[in-house]
LUMVEX-177412 format. One record per residue (C-alpha): residue number from 1; residue in three letters; chain; x, y, z. Coordinates in steps of 0.001 Angstrom, whole numbers. Layout:
<rs>
@n->NUM&res->ALA&chain->A&u->X&v->Y&w->Z
...
</rs>
This chain:
<rs>
@n->1&res->MET&chain->A&u->-306&v->17685&w->-6638
@n->2&res->ASN&chain->A&u->1011&v->20721&w->-4760
@n->3&res->LYS&chain->A&u->1094&v->20910&w->-952
@n->4&res->ARG&chain->A&u->-2025&v->23041&w->-632
@n->5&res->ASP&chain->A&u->-4213&v->20728&w->-2717
@n->6&res->TYR&chain->A&u->-2747&v->17663&w->-1025
@n->7&res->LEU&chain->A&u->-3474&v->19000&w->2469
@n->8&res->VAL&chain->A&u->-7025&v->20053&w->1589
@n->9&res->LYS&chain->A&u->-7775&v->16647&w->77
@n->10&res->THR&chain->A&u->-6138&v->14789&w->2959
@n->11&res->PHE&chain->A&u->-7984&v->16527&w->5779
@n->12&res->SER&chain->A&u->-11295&v->16667&w->3899
@n->13&res->ARG&chain->A&u->-11516&v->12907&w->4449
@n->14&res->THR&chain->A&u->-12290&v->13563&w->8128
@n->15&res->LYS&chain->A&u->-14919&v->16288&w->7640
@n->16&res->ARG&chain->A&u->-17848&v->13962&w->8425
@n->17&res->LYS&chain->A&u->-16259&v->12732&w->11640
@n->18&res->ASP&chain->A&u->-16634&v->15665&w->14002
@n->19&res->TYR&chain->A&u->-14395&v->14630&w->16903
@n->20&res->GLU&chain->A&u->-11748&v->13136&w->14682
@n->21&res->ASN&chain->A&u->-11723&v->16241&w->12477
@n->22&res->TYR&chain->A&u->-11306&v->18521&w->15496
@n->23&res->ILE&chain->A&u->-8444&v->16495&w->16965
@n->24&res->LEU&chain->A&u->-6480&v->15900&w->13762
@n->25&res->THR&chain->A&u->-6724&v->19442&w->12434
@n->26&res->ALA&chain->A&u->-5800&v->20776&w->15879
@n->27&res->ILE&chain->A&u->-2644&v->18650&w->15863
@n->28&res->TRP&chain->A&u->-1718&v->19690&w->12333
@n->29&res->HIS&chain->A&u->-2219&v->23431&w->12866
@n->30&res->LYS&chain->A&u->-435&v->23460&w->16224
@n->31&res->LEU&chain->A&u->2571&v->21670&w->14683
@n->32&res->ASP&chain->A&u->2920&v->24503&w->12153
@n->33&res->ASN&chain->A&u->5592&v->22631&w->10191
@n->34&res->MET&chain->A&u->5172&v->22607&w->6415
@n->35&res->ASN&chain->A&u->8054&v->20169&w->5995
@n->36&res->LEU&chain->A&u->6007&v->17429&w->7664
@n->37&res->LYS&chain->A&u->3828&v->15333&w->5358
@n->38&res->PRO&chain->A&u->588&v->14058&w->6914
@n->39&res->VAL&chain->A&u->-1288&v->11004&w->5620
@n->40&res->SER&chain->A&u->-4892&v->10459&w->6666
@n->41&res->GLN&chain->A&u->-6697&v->7130&w->7046
@n->42&res->GLN&chain->A&u->-3533&v->5034&w->6814
@n->43&res->TYR&chain->A&u->-3781&v->1335&w->7645
@n->44&res->VAL&chain->A&u->-974&v->-375&w->9518
@n->45&res->LYS&chain->A&u->-220&v->-4089&w->9653
@n->46&res->ARG&chain->A&u->492&v->-5082&w->13216
@n->47&res->PRO&chain->A&u->2981&v->-7839&w->14220
@n->48&res->ASN&chain->A&u->30&v->-10142&w->14985
@n->49&res->GLY&chain->A&u->-1011&v->-9958&w->11332
@n->50&res->LYS&chain->A&u->-4077&v->-7815&w->11986
@n->51&res->HIS&chain->A&u->-4640&v->-4382&w->10485
@n->52&res->ALA&chain->A&u->-5513&v->-1182&w->12322
@n->53&res->LEU&chain->A&u->-6447&v->2253&w->11056
@n->54&res->MET&chain->A&u->-4228&v->5206&w->11895
@n->55&res->ASP&chain->A&u->-6326&v->8319&w->11431
@n->56&res->LEU&chain->A&u->-3188&v->10401&w->10903
@n->57&res->TYR&chain->A&u->307&v->9219&w->9998
@n->58&res->PHE&chain->A&u->3606&v->11052&w->9543
@n->59&res->PRO&chain->A&u->5736&v->8766&w->7315
@n->60&res->GLN&chain->A&u->8925&v->10822&w->7773
@n->61&res->LEU&chain->A&u->8770&v->10268&w->11539
@n->62&res->HIS&chain->A&u->7026&v->6865&w->11604
@n->63&res->ILE&chain->A&u->4426&v->8282&w->13997
@n->64&res->GLY&chain->A&u->749&v->7408&w->13810
@n->65&res->ILE&chain->A&u->-2309&v->8711&w->15660
@n->66&res->GLU&chain->A&u->-5504&v->6764&w->16269
@n->67&res->VAL&chain->A&u->-8648&v->8564&w->17422
@n->68&res->ASP&chain->A&u->-11050&v->6383&w->19398
@n->69&res->GLU&chain->A&u->-14606&v->7648&w->19071
@n->70&res->ALA&chain->A&u->-17560&v->5947&w->20716
@n->71&res->TYR&chain->A&u->-18783&v->4652&w->17355
@n->72&res->HIS&chain->A&u->-15349&v->3251&w->16500
@n->73&res->GLN&chain->A&u->-15061&v->1515&w->19866
@n->74&res->ASP&chain->A&u->-18355&v->-281&w->19293
@n->75&res->ASN&chain->A&u->-17886&v->-1159&w->15644
@n->76&res->GLN&chain->A&u->-14162&v->-1589&w->15077
@n->77&res->LYS&chain->A&u->-14379&v->-5393&w->14840
@n->78&res->ALA&chain->A&u->-17139&v->-5161&w->12221
@n->79&res->ASP&chain->A&u->-15053&v->-3102&w->9794
@n->80&res->GLU&chain->A&u->-13985&v->-5011&w->6675
@n->81&res->LEU&chain->A&u->-10759&v->-4080&w->4928
@n->82&res->ARG&chain->A&u->-10572&v->-3569&w->1198
@n->83&res->MET&chain->A&u->-7657&v->-5144&w->-619
@n->84&res->ASP&chain->A&u->-6582&v->-1578&w->-1428
@n->85&res->ASP&chain->A&u->-6154&v->-952&w->2307
@n->86&res->ILE&chain->A&u->-4177&v->-4154&w->2776
@n->87&res->ILE&chain->A&u->-1794&v->-3383&w->-97
@n->88&res->SER&chain->A&u->-1151&v->207&w->984
@n->89&res->ALA&chain->A&u->-759&v->-652&w->4693
@n->90&res->VAL&chain->A&u->2392&v->301&w->6577
@n->91&res->ASN&chain->A&u->4159&v->-2726&w->8048
@n->92&res->GLU&chain->A&u->4751&v->-1882&w->11711
@n->93&res->GLU&chain->A&u->7111&v->-4806&w->12230
@n->94&res->SER&chain->A&u->9553&v->-3538&w->9599
@n->95&res->ILE&chain->A&u->9930&v->-86&w->11230
@n->96&res->LYS&chain->A&u->12175&v->-115&w->14295
@n->97&res->ASP&chain->A&u->11208&v->3318&w->15621
@n->98&res->PHE&chain->A&u->7483&v->3089&w->14860
@n->99&res->GLN&chain->A&u->5224&v->4855&w->17370
@n->100&res->CYS&chain->A&u->1447&v->5056&w->17567
@n->101&res->PHE&chain->A&u->-494&v->7357&w->19895
@n->102&res->ARG&chain->A&u->-4152&v->6963&w->20801
@n->103&res->ILE&chain->A&u->-6628&v->9662&w->21759
@n->104&res->ASP&chain->A&u->-9939&v->8850&w->23419
@n->105&res->ALA&chain->A&u->-12437&v->11272&w->21871
@n->106&res->THR&chain->A&u->-15039&v->10421&w->24519
@n->107&res->LYS&chain->A&u->-13011&v->12237&w->27189
@n->108&res->SER&chain->A&u->-13625&v->15833&w->28264
@n->109&res->LEU&chain->A&u->-12300&v->18717&w->26150
@n->110&res->ASP&chain->A&u->-9592&v->19491&w->28722
@n->111&res->GLU&chain->A&u->-8431&v->15863&w->28756
@n->112&res->ILE&chain->A&u->-8385&v->15741&w->24945
@n->113&res->ASN&chain->A&u->-6344&v->18944&w->24750
@n->114&res->ASP&chain->A&u->-3889&v->17649&w->27361
@n->115&res->ARG&chain->A&u->-3427&v->14490&w->25299
@n->116&res->ILE&chain->A&u->-2914&v->16584&w->22158
@n->117&res->LYS&chain->A&u->-139&v->18507&w->23955
@n->118&res->GLU&chain->A&u->1585&v->15227&w->24893
@n->119&res->ILE&chain->A&u->1474&v->14028&w->21289
@n->120&res->LEU&chain->A&u->2695&v->17376&w->19953
@n->121&res->ALA&chain->A&u->5687&v->17230&w->22306
@n->122&res->ALA&chain->A&u->6587&v->13732&w->21066
@n->123&res->ILE&chain->A&u->6247&v->14735&w->17387
@n->124&res->ASN&chain->A&u->8269&v->17925&w->17797
@n->125&res->ASP&chain->A&u->10984&v->16094&w->19725
@n->126&res->LYS&chain->A&u->11386&v->13487&w->16976
@n->127&res->ALA&chain->A&u->11150&v->16112&w->14232
@n->128&res->SER&chain->A&u->13949&v->18136&w->15830
@n->129&res->ASN&chain->A&u->16267&v->15133&w->15445
@n->130&res->THR&chain->A&u->15204&v->14266&w->11894
@n->131&res->THR&chain->A&u->16155&v->15880&w->8597
@n->132&res->LEU&chain->A&u->12765&v->16670&w->7138
@n->133&res->LYS&chain->A&u->11978&v->17162&w->3480
@n->134&res->TRP&chain->A&u->8610&v->16833&w->1831
@n->135&res->ARG&chain->A&u->9808&v->15152&w->-1375
@n->136&res->THR&chain->A&u->8023&v->15373&w->-4677
@n->137&res->TYR&chain->A&u->7127&v->12145&w->-6467
@n->138&res->GLU&chain->A&u->10035&v->12650&w->-8877
@n->139&res->GLU&chain->A&u->12434&v->13109&w->-5950
@n->140&res->GLU&chain->A&u->11136&v->9903&w->-4359
@n->141&res->LEU&chain->A&u->11896&v->7996&w->-7564
@n->142&res->GLN&chain->A&u->15395&v->9474&w->-7757
@n->143&res->GLN&chain->A&u->16055&v->8438&w->-4160
@n->144&res->LEU&chain->A&u->14820&v->4923&w->-4898
@n->145&res->LYS&chain->A&u->17270&v->4620&w->-7800
@n->146&res->GLN&chain->A&u->20122&v->5002&w->-5313
@n->147&res->GLN&chain->A&u->19033&v->1914&w->-3368
@n->148&res->GLU&chain->A&u->20365&v->-1548&w->-4052
@n->149&res->TYR&chain->A&u->17005&v->-3255&w->-3642
@n->150&res->LEU&chain->A&u->13294&v->-2484&w->-3533
@n->151&res->SER&chain->A&u->11591&v->-4402&w->-722
@n->152&res->ILE&chain->A&u->7939&v->-5183&w->-86
@n->153&res->TYR&chain->A&u->8447&v->-3410&w->3241
@n->154&res->ASP&chain->A&u->9450&v->-127&w->1583
@n->155&res->ASP&chain->A&u->6715&v->2485&w->1736
@n->156&res->VAL&chain->A&u->6959&v->3186&w->-2002
@n->157&res->SER&chain->A&u->4280&v->3278&w->-4674
@n->158&res->PHE&chain->A&u->4275&v->4165&w->-8367
@n->159&res->ARG&chain->A&u->1862&v->6185&w->-10460
@n->160&res->ASP&chain->A&u->2221&v->4175&w->-13646
@n->161&res->ILE&chain->A&u->3983&v->1188&w->-15181
@n->162&res->LYS&chain->A&u->6631&v->3206&w->-17031
@n->163&res->ASP&chain->A&u->7859&v->4595&w->-13692
@n->164&res->ILE&chain->A&u->8334&v->1051&w->-12417
@n->165&res->ALA&chain->A&u->10192&v->-53&w->-15551
@n->166&res->ASN&chain->A&u->12388&v->3055&w->-15689
@n->167&res->THR&chain->A&u->13157&v->3336&w->-11971
@n->168&res->VAL&chain->A&u->13524&v->-311&w->-10946
@n->169&res->PHE&chain->A&u->14553&v->-2052&w->-14162
@n->170&res->GLY&chain->A&u->16686&v->578&w->-15888
@n->171&res->ARG&chain->A&u->14386&v->1175&w->-18844
@n->172&res->ASN&chain->A&u->13942&v->4516&w->-20615
@n->173&res->SER&chain->A&u->10381&v->4533&w->-21864
@n->174&res->LYS&chain->A&u->7722&v->7208&w->-22139
@n->175&res->ARG&chain->A&u->4798&v->4804&w->-21904
@n->176&res->TYR&chain->A&u->3780&v->1173&w->-21425
@n->177&res->GLN&chain->A&u->327&v->-31&w->-22401
@n->178&res->ARG&chain->A&u->895&v->-3628&w->-21348
@n->179&res->SER&chain->A&u->756&v->-4847&w->-17767
@n->180&res->PHE&chain->A&u->2860&v->-7982&w->-18371
@n->181&res->PHE&chain->A&u->6208&v->-8062&w->-20201
@n->182&res->ARG&chain->A&u->9760&v->-9344&w->-19794
@n->183&res->VAL&chain->A&u->12238&v->-6945&w->-18214
@n->184&res->ILE&chain->A&u->15423&v->-8944&w->-17511
@n->185&res->ASP&chain->A&u->16398&v->-12489&w->-18601
@n->186&res->LYS&chain->A&u->13777&v->-14747&w->-16992
@n->187&res->LEU&chain->A&u->12092&v->-12008&w->-14975
@n->188&res->TRP&chain->A&u->8771&v->-10546&w->-16091
@n->189&res->LEU&chain->A&u->7016&v->-7440&w->-14814
@n->190&res->TRP&chain->A&u->3385&v->-8118&w->-13903
@n->191&res->CYS&chain->A&u->1014&v->-5367&w->-12754
@n->192&res->PRO&chain->A&u->-2296&v->-7145&w->-12086
@n->193&res->LYS&chain->A&u->-5570&v->-5464&w->-11295
@n->194&res->LEU&chain->A&u->-6972&v->-7392&w->-8358
@n->195&res->SER&chain->A&u->-10464&v->-8838&w->-8472
@n->196&res->VAL&chain->A&u->-13175&v->-7763&w->-6078
@n->197&res->THR&chain->A&u->-15937&v->-9766&w->-4417
@n->198&res->ILE&chain->A&u->-19322&v->-8060&w->-4038
@n->199&res->ASN&chain->A&u->-22059&v->-9896&w->-2120
@n->200&res->GLY&chain->A&u->-20240&v->-13164&w->-2714
@n->201&res->ASP&chain->A&u->-19991&v->-12580&w->-6471
@n->202&res->THR&chain->A&u->-16490&v->-12327&w->-7943
@n->203&res->LYS&chain->A&u->-15991&v->-9426&w->-10308
@n->204&res->SER&chain->A&u->-13181&v->-8974&w->-12814
@n->205&res->VAL&chain->A&u->-11787&v->-5483&w->-13288
@n->206&res->ALA&chain->A&u->-9301&v->-6437&w->-16004
@n->207&res->ARG&chain->A&u->-10946&v->-7724&w->-19191
@n->208&res->GLY&chain->A&u->-12148&v->-10948&w->-17623
@n->209&res->TRP&chain->A&u->-8980&v->-11765&w->-15678
@n->210&res->LEU&chain->A&u->-9410&v->-12890&w->-12070
@n->211&res->ASN&chain->A&u->-6428&v->-12153&w->-9843
@n->212&res->PHE&chain->A&u->-6534&v->-12874&w->-6107
@n->213&res->LEU&chain->A&u->-3691&v->-11820&w->-3832
@n->214&res->ALA&chain->A&u->-3467&v->-13583&w->-465
@n->215&res->GLU&chain->A&u->-3919&v->-11238&w->2463
@n->216&res->ASP&chain->A&u->-345&v->-11935&w->3600
@n->217&res->TRP&chain->A&u->933&v->-11585&w->-24
@n->218&res->SER&chain->A&u->2282&v->-15141&w->35
@n->219&res->TYR&chain->A&u->565&v->-16213&w->-3211
@n->220&res->ILE&chain->A&u->-1559&v->-15045&w->-6139
@n->221&res->ASP&chain->A&u->-4260&v->-17131&w->-7820
@n->222&res->GLU&chain->A&u->-4943&v->-16259&w->-11475
@n->223&res->SER&chain->A&u->-7826&v->-17324&w->-13712
@n->224&res->HIS&chain->A&u->-10269&v->-15937&w->-16284
@n->225&res->GLN&chain->A&u->-14013&v->-15728&w->-16678
@n->226&res->GLU&chain->A&u->-13911&v->-17449&w->-20080
@n->227&res->GLU&chain->A&u->-13492&v->-21228&w->-19929
@n->228&res->GLU&chain->A&u->-11486&v->-21335&w->-23182
@n->229&res->ILE&chain->A&u->-8809&v->-19076&w->-21717
@n->230&res->VAL&chain->A&u->-8793&v->-21098&w->-18483
@n->231&res->ALA&chain->A&u->-8147&v->-24277&w->-20457
@n->232&res->GLU&chain->A&u->-5406&v->-22569&w->-22480
@n->233&res->ARG&chain->A&u->-3664&v->-21323&w->-19324
@n->234&res->LYS&chain->A&u->-3713&v->-24823&w->-17846
@n->235&res->GLU&chain->A&u->-2036&v->-26184&w->-20969
@n->236&res->ASN&chain->A&u->631&v->-23481&w->-21157
@n->237&res->TYR&chain->A&u->1637&v->-22736&w->-17581
@n->238&res->MET&chain->A&u->4239&v->-25535&w->-17665
@n->239&res->GLU&chain->A&u->6178&v->-23459&w->-20198
@n->240&res->GLU&chain->A&u->6806&v->-20927&w->-17436
@n->241&res->VAL&chain->A&u->7912&v->-23708&w->-15097
@n->242&res->SER&chain->A&u->10328&v->-25291&w->-17593
@n->243&res->PHE&chain->A&u->11758&v->-21900&w->-18623
@n->244&res->GLY&chain->A&u->12210&v->-20869&w->-14981
@n->245&res->SER&chain->A&u->10226&v->-17663&w->-15361
@n->246&res->LYS&chain->A&u->9575&v->-15426&w->-12386
@n->247&res->ARG&chain->A&u->7257&v->-12455&w->-12021
@n->248&res->ALA&chain->A&u->8037&v->-9178&w->-10266
@n->249&res->VAL&chain->A&u->4550&v->-8247&w->-9158
@n->250&res->PHE&chain->A&u->3366&v->-4672&w->-8637
@n->251&res->ALA&chain->A&u->-291&v->-4844&w->-7623
@n->252&res->LYS&chain->A&u->-2587&v->-2044&w->-8734
@n->253&res->TYR&chain->A&u->-4702&v->-381&w->-6042
@n->254&res->LYS&chain->A&u->-6243&v->2952&w->-5038
@n->255&res->ASP&chain->A&u->-4389&v->4957&w->-2421
@n->256&res->ASN&chain->A&u->-6015&v->6763&w->504
@n->257&res->LEU&chain->A&u->-6807&v->9753&w->-1728
@n->258&res->GLY&chain->A&u->-8415&v->7594&w->-4404
@n->259&res->PHE&chain->A&u->-5589&v->7672&w->-6986
@n->260&res->ASN&chain->A&u->-4394&v->4571&w->-8841
@n->261&res->ARG&chain->A&u->-1026&v->3291&w->-7632
@n->262&res->TYR&chain->A&u->1240&v->250&w->-8012
@n->263&res->ARG&chain->A&u->2996&v->-1384&w->-5056
@n->264&res->PHE&chain->A&u->5676&v->-4073&w->-5106
@n->265&res->VAL&chain->A&u->4368&v->-7228&w->-3421
@n->266&res->GLY&chain->A&u->7198&v->-9641&w->-4236
@n->267&res->ILE&chain->A&u->8805&v->-11984&w->-6776
@n->268&res->PHE&chain->A&u->6519&v->-14903&w->-7658
@n->269&res->GLU&chain->A&u->6905&v->-18121&w->-9608
@n->270&res->THR&chain->A&u->4418&v->-20694&w->-10835
@n->271&res->LEU&chain->A&u->3419&v->-23463&w->-8432
@n->272&res->GLY&chain->A&u->809&v->-25063&w->-10704
@n->273&res->ILE&chain->A&u->-2910&v->-25574&w->-10293
@n->274&res->SER&chain->A&u->-4272&v->-23842&w->-7204
@n->275&res->PRO&chain->A&u->-5086&v->-26297&w->-4401
@n->276&res->ASP&chain->A&u->-8123&v->-24162&w->-3557
@n->277&res->ASP&chain->A&u->-9710&v->-24048&w->-7019
@n->278&res->GLU&chain->A&u->-8654&v->-26023&w->-10096
@n->279&res->ARG&chain->A&u->-9700&v->-23175&w->-12395
@n->280&res->TYR&chain->A&u->-6808&v->-21071&w->-11078
@n->281&res->ILE&chain->A&u->-3034&v->-21063&w->-11550
@n->282&res->ARG&chain->A&u->-1165&v->-20378&w->-8317
@n->283&res->TYR&chain->A&u->1968&v->-18230&w->-8048
@n->284&res->LEU&chain->A&u->4012&v->-18443&w->-4848
@n->285&res->ARG&chain->A&u->6121&v->-15591&w->-3537
@n->286&res->VAL&chain->A&u->9774&v->-16659&w->-3589
@n->287&res->ALA&chain->A&u->11458&v->-13323&w->-2738
@n->288&res->ASP&chain->A&u->10465&v->-10169&w->-897
@n->289&res->LYS&chain->A&u->12882&v->-7841&w->-2710
@n->290&res->VAL&chain->A&u->14060&v->-7093&w->-6222
@n->291&res->GLU&chain->A&u->17438&v->-5727&w->-7297
@n->292&res->ILE&chain->A&u->17342&v->-2230&w->-8754
@n->293&res->VAL&chain->A&u->19055&v->-2057&w->-12142
@n->294&res->ARG&chain->A&u->21437&v->876&w->-12455
</rs>
C-alpha cells in the first residue's frame, strides 16, 4: 500500500467521530512531515496490565495521542477489547521513551488549539532528534533479519507465513499452505487462528480448531469441535512432551486497517490437559524471544 492510500484509509477510521477527526487531522496536517508514519486506533498495554486506546500513534517516535470526548469519558469502562486489539497492542512498559498526550475534546476551541500546539511542539522536538524513514514492509523485514532475536515486545507483524519462515527461520520459500510445521530441530512454527466467543458461544475460525490465547499471552489452550479429534489429541500430546517439542507461535489477527497479520507471541511447550477444561491441551509460554536464523 502506498503512502497516499495508507493515509486515506488510516484517517477515514475517524470520520464518524467529529471532534476526534478534527483534532487528529489538524495535528497531522500541521506537522507537514511525510516521513512520519501515523497509526490510528492503536491500543497500548499499560504497566498495570490494562489496555487503553491511542487515537493516533507515531511508532517512529513512540508518541501517542488520546482524544477524550464526552461519550468516551462516560463509556470507556464499558468498551470490550477484541483479541485482535490485544495482540496488536503496543507494550508501553517495553518502550523507555514512550509518551502519551491527552486532549479533552469537551474544552473550548481555543483551549483545544492551544493543546494541539503543545503536542505539535513535543512531536517536532522529538522528530528533530530522530532519523526518520517511513519503511516499506520489505525494508522492515530486511531490518529484522539484522537482529539477533525477535521478541514479543517488538512492534513487528507479518503478512503471511512464508515471510515468517524466510525472515526468522532462514527459509527460502515462495509459499506455505500449512500453519504448523517443523522449522529447526525440535522447534515447530505454529500460526493459529484464534477462536472467538459470540454471545457466550465459542466459534471456530479454523476448520473446527479451538485456540484460546490468554490475555497476557502466558498460555494457549487448544481443542477441536469434533470429539474424535479431541480424544486423539489427548492420546498423542505426550509424544510432544517426550520429544521435547516447542512451538514458536505467531498468532493470526486483523490489524487496525482490517488486514490479516501474524504476530510473535512467544515460544510455547506442552503442559498437558488444561486445568480449566479437560477437552483442551494447554501450552505454556517458556520464552519471550526467538533467535533469528541467518
